[in-house]
N, C-alpha and C positions, 0 to 999 in steps of 0.2 A: 489117422497118422499122428504120431506123437513126436513132439519136438523138445529136445533137452537143452538145458544150460546148467553149467556147474560153476560154482564159486568155491575155490579151494583155499585152505589155510587162512580162513578168516580169524582174526585175533579176538575171538569172543567165545565164551563157553557155549556148548551145544544147548544147555538148558535155557539160556537167555534167548537164543534164536527160536527155540521151540514155542515160546510165548507169542512170537510174532507170526510164525508160519501157521499156527493153529487158527488164526483169524482169517486167513485167505484161502485155505484149502477148500477146493470145490467151487469157488466163486468164479464168475466170468472175469476176464482179465481187466476190463475197465474198472469194475468195482474193487478188484484187488489192488490195482494201482492207486485208486482213491483212498482206500484204507491205509496203505503204506505211506502215502503222501502226508497224511495227518496224524500218523503215529508218533508218539513222543519217544519211542525207543531209539537208541543210537544205531542199532543194527538194521533198522527198517530201511535205511538208505541202501545198504548192500543187498538186501533181499529184493528191493525194488529194481536195482540194476540187473540182478540175475534174471528177474522176471521179464524185464525189457529185452534182455538178450535172447531169452527163450521165444518171445513174441517175434523178434526179428528173424530168428532161425526158422520159425514156422512159416513166416511170410516169404523169405528169400529162398530157402532151401527146398521147402515142400509146397510152396504156392498156396498156402491155406489162407482163408478169409479171416482177417483180424477180428471182425465183429462177432464171429461165432466161436471164438476160442475161450476156453476155461482152464483153470488150474487143475489138471487131472491128477498129478502127483507132485508132492513137495515133501522132502524129508532132509534131515540133518544128520550127519555122521560125525563121530569124533575124529579129529585130526591129530597130528603129533603134538606132544606137550613140550613146552619149554620149561626146563627145570632150573630153578633159582634157589639160592640159599639165603636165609635170614639169620643174622647173628643173634644168639640168645645168651642168657646168663651162663656163667661158669665155663666159657669157652666152647659151648655147644653151638649147633646150628640146626635150624629147622628147614625142611625142604618146602618150597612153594612151587606149585604146578600152575603154569600159565597155559590154559587150555586153548586149543584151536579147533576149528570146525570146517567140515566140508558140506556145502549146501547143494542140493540137486533139485531143480525145478523142471517139471514137464508140463507142457500145455498141449491140448488136443481140441479138435472140433467137437461141438455137441452134435449128437445124432439127430 
């Protein structure tokens, strides 16, 4: 049984989240939480909260044992972009894209 948690519209680019989630994919949840606790990346806190939510969903909704859970799936998708303009020389403007992300975390029991 797989339990999901989603964090939507995170105000950070998907490539930055990818660096953090590659470190915890496939690990058991306790070691994944430990890795996120001591990560120096700013987004690690949001990934940790999403992982905690997936663990709580597995325990409360599906009755799974927390000690046997592992991160079965974790991926990031691109969210909507905020478009901003930066004034440039000669009356021109450059577009700046503030990227957002959708994070999906799935935990399941080891067989």
